[in-house]
Every structure is written in C-alpha cells, then in structure tokens.
ROVO-258348 format. One record per residue (C-alpha): residue in one letter; x, y, z negated. Coordinates in steps of 0.02 Angstrom, whole numbers, plus 50000, padded with zeros to 5 digits. Each point is the difference from the previous one (the first is absolute). Example, Ala and Ser with C-alpha at 12.3 -4.5 7.8 and 13.67 -1.06 7.14 Angstrom:
! residues 2
a506154977549610
s500695017250033
***
This chain:
! residues 348
m425615620861185
q498654993149881
l500584998049834
d498494997149898
n498974987750108
k501264984550000
i500044997449799
g499554982249987
d499884996150178
k500464982350022
c500475003350172
m501635008349974
k501454990850055
l501835002349948
t501434995250114
v501864996649934
l501275000650138
g501484988849923
p500024985349908
g501425003549884
c499925001749807
w499375017949992
g498764997050133
l499294984049926
t499975009549820
l499065013650084
a498684986250076
w499704992449832
l499985015549907
l498725007850098
n498864983850004
n498535005849924
n500055016750099
f499594993850175
e498884986150048
n501064996050152
i501994998549984
c501114995250150
v501914997049988
w500925001350151
g501904994950036
r500904992450146
k499934980650019
e501834997549939
d499565011049832
i498384990449938
s500414984149901
d499144984650029
e499645000949814
l499225018650024
r499094994250147
t499254984049928
y499865004849811
k499845020150004
r501524998049881
t501845004850002
t501374995049868
k501615008750072
p500555013449952
l498425000849879
t498554989649970
v498475007650065
q498314989950012
l498775010350121
d498184997750005
e498994987850106
k499285013350096
v501585007550060
i500364995950190
i501754996750044
t500565002450194
d501235004750127
n498775007650112
l500245017849984
k498275005750095
e499024988349895
a500805006849846
v499685017850033
q498254997250078
d498715011349898
a501245001649860
d499595017549902
i501745001349920
i501554993950072
l501594996349886
l501605001450081
v501224989449889
v501344994750127
a501795003449992
t500545016950064
s500864993350148
g498484990850050
i498765015949989
r500195006850182
p499724981950085
v498524997949887
c499285016650051
r500424996650185
q498954984649982
l498655009849909
k499865013050150
e499774985650126
i498634993949896
g499235017749970
l499425006249825
k498315007949974
n499905016649930
n499304997049832
q501324986749959
i501285004449879
l501834995350002
v501024998749845
n501785000149996
l500894991749848
s501574996950072
k501495011349912
g501435004050115
l500835008650165
e500094993850149
l501794999050095
p500615007750091
s498645011850031
l500205005349806
k497965002350000
r498804997149865
m498654986450033
s498605012150031
e501095007850138
v500224983350052
i498284994949998
k499265016950070
d501224997650154
e499084984050041
l498395003949935
p499705019949999
d498204999949981
s499934987549858
k499325005349817
l501634995649903
v500395000649811
i501504995549914
l499934990749831
s501555001149886
g500364998949818
p500614986649858
t499214985150080
l501184984749939
a498984985350086
k500424987349841
e499415011349868
i498455003250097
l499754980450019
n500275001149815
g498515011449970
c500885014249951
p499315017250060
t500755013150099
a499795015650100
a500465006050171
s499815015150106
v498904998250173
a500505014650104
s499315006650185
d499975015850113
d498144995949989
i499445000349815
k498384991250041
s500824985850065
a501154998749841
e498435001749894
f499104985950090
v501574988849959
q500055005849832
k498244995249963
y500134982650077
l501634994349949
t499835005249816
v499964986749893
p499195004849813
s501144996349871
k501394993550111
f500495011150154
r499715018149991
l500305011550140
y500265018350020
t499785009950173
n501325010750060
t500285012250164
d501734999749995
v500404986650111
i502005002950028
g500065000749812
v499214984149963
e500784989750135
l501815006149957
g499804997949805
g499424982550040
s501474995850129
l501345009249924
k499934992749831
n500424982250048
v501725003750050
i500105008649809
a499454984149954
i501384990950080
a501205012449907
s499044994749836
g500034982450027
f501945002650039
a500325008049843
d499084987149881
a501084986050077
m501605008249954
h499245003449826
l500235019449998
g498665002149876
d498455010149974
n500915017450009
c500494995950157
r498294994650064
g499355016349938
s501295009850087
l500034989450159
l497895003650011
t500165017049968
r501315003350126
g499114990250124
m498315008149970
a501065016150046
e500494992150162
i498224994750043
v499305017049961
r501395008650094
l499844990650165
s498064998750002
v499755018649964
a501305004550139
l498864988550110
g498245009649954
a499474990549832
k499275009649851
p501104998049855
s498684996949879
t499464984150094
l501794991949983
y499635003049804
g498344989450027
l499494981650025
s500974998250161
g501625007949947
m500454999249822
g498604984749950
d500744989550133
l501725003449959
i499734995549812
a499184984650040
t501174994250141
c501615004149922
s499654992349820
s499154981850068
p500834984650048
y498244997550095
s500665011450123
r500944993250166
n501025017250018
f500554998849818
t500404981650024
v501115004050157
g500915012849885
s500184987749871
m500924989350106
l501025011950095
g500585004649835
k500684982549962
g500945000850162
k499014990650123
k499865004950167
i498385007450078
d499774986350137
d500044986349854
i498755008849907
l498825004650113
n499944979750061
e499864996849820
l498485011849969
g499114992650126
s498995016550037
v500185018350045
a500815013649883
e499805014950086
g501175010449911
v501424991350092
k499575006850177
t499215016849921
s501825002849932
k500645001650159
a498665012950063
l500015010049837
c501795003750029
e499745003650192
l498685012649946
a501015008449871
s501385002050119
k499015007550126
l499205011949863
n501815003449937
l499454993749830
e501064989849846
v499264984849957
p501374991249904
v499094986049923
s499184994750147
s501565002550109
a500954987149861
i498454987450024
y500285001050194
e501864995949977
a499644985949877
v498844992950130
y500805002950173
t501904999449947
n501314990849909
i500005011349833
t500114992249840
p498735002849862
d501435008549901
e500435010350145
v498345006950017
l499745005349805
n501675008350015
k499415010850167
l498585004749898
m500645003749830
n501555010650073
r499225011150127
k500275017549986
l499285007849855
k498295010850022
s498535009649932
e498584990749966
d498885012250087
e500744997850160
f498814989850085
g500105008350161
v498224999550012
k499185008450147
r498475000250116
a500024992650165
***
C-alpha cells in the first residue's frame, strides 16, 4: 500500500456509511481532507432536509459542504472510495457487510469501523462480525473520546486506530487526522481498542444513573474506578493488553462519556436514575445508545468466563428488570467486602 504518493491527491474519496449524528459529524470534520465525500444511508434514514439541503438539525445541527453526496445507493457510495467508514448501529453491521460482499470491495479499499458494541446473541466484537462477512477486507478500528457535539463545536480530541495490519492503520491515521482538531494514534491491539470503546458505554450508563440520584463526586470517582476494573478484567481475559485499556479507547473514552451530558449512554443512565423505564427512555432519546444492549452482552461474557462484574450487572438489572434505583444502589454498596487487588485478571 502506498502511503507517500497520495498526499494532495484530489482524487481521494471518503465514504461514510450511516447518516446518523456521528457519521455526519465525521463527514463535516473531514471535509478538507478529501476531494470527494459520500454519505450513504437507507432511504428511510435520510431525511428530506439532509437530502435537499445537506443539513440535519436533530439531534444535533450539522451543515455539510455542497460537495458531499447523499445517497441510498450503496454500490454508488462505495465505488472508488479509498476509505469507507462504517458508522451504523452494531445491529446493522452484519447486514451492511453482507451487502458490501455482494457488491465486492477492491483490495485497496480500507474499511474503518467506528461502531462501539457487541453483537447479540453471538457476543462477537464488530471486527469479528465484519471478518465473518468480509474475510479479506483491510479493516481498521477507530475508537476514543469522540463526543460529536464537542467536535462540532471545534474542540480538539484524540483517538486510536487499531488494525492487525499496521500499514492500514497508518494509512487511516494519515488521512483522517485533522491538524489541531483530530489526532490519531496507531495501535495493533484490536481486541483492547474494541472492548475499551464498547464496554465503557455500560459504565457511562452507571455514571449517569449516579448523577441523577445526586450521589456526589466521591461516588462517581469510586464508580469509574471499579467500572474500569471490570473493563480490564473482562478485556484481558479475552486477550486484550492491559495497557490498551488505560489508553484513549479505554480510560480516555470512559472519562469523557462518564462525565458528559452529551453522551447518550450517560443520558440513558440519568433517566434510569430518575425511575424512567427503558422503553420510554429510548423512545424519548430518538437515537441508539449502544450501552443498553452491551450491558446484556457484557454480563453474558462475564458469566461464561466466570468473572464478577457487579457494576455492569447492576446496570443490566436496571435496564432489563423492574428493580428500583435505590435497590440498585443498595446491592452495590452492601456486597461482600473484598480486597482492592482482587481483580481476578487472567489471560484468555
């Protein structure tokens, strides 16, 4: 793969699969990096406003450049694309990849997955799902503290790009970096980067839950620390490197999403903490909060590995049962006393 002969090449094309908030934010952010940008979505997911004016106002306001093409034709969208961003809900990753398989991707096209979650009922990471359907694809995972609202406001951030093929990761790093705004670091620990970005969503729900109950900053600090212990415990058991979990896709993303009202998972937790039911919350939210389904997948994985994940288990109960917020708190605070070094970390 050539990394040095495309700089300034005005033929570079970026395709974004998924016209949601994060997908449109990326199309906006990377506007000056590519001469050609295409955003694809299912016909029912493309609003008249977006199709006609290259703009959306719900849930965030994003105004795209005139050059951006909006289409519901997947074959047209990926044709001649150098980089294809997968920014669809985790439940849509496999169906979209099956469509891409029928179309046939070229060997030099790079897929970048930005969806954070685990597939149900398989419990597979998104890279595993993608490789199931597109085994020969050049695949990169992008994950980190990337709250769309802050990026749209011009705030800087950094994220990880992980791949089994370091050349693909370096290619994506070069062409998706935006000076002073969006800094990318390469990583070869795909498992750690994926799980860090996925599992922290469950802890973000817990953080919003505690915030709504006015439990204080001491509680938030305790919750994030113990939640991080669960993320590390489970991820390392599945083959991740501990250091990755304390990087951008783990600790970095955890801090951002557990303290920001811009986080959809934090918002879900806040509503749960106020006693609202999950169906009503998701209807009101109007967008996907991956931590809801991930809480189920996380607990199922932990059970298979015989690992304790009390914070995540409490959130699973809060989401899927009729337990009250006070009962959740009591279960967490009155567990059997333990030593802090009892992380139970073990390699897969």
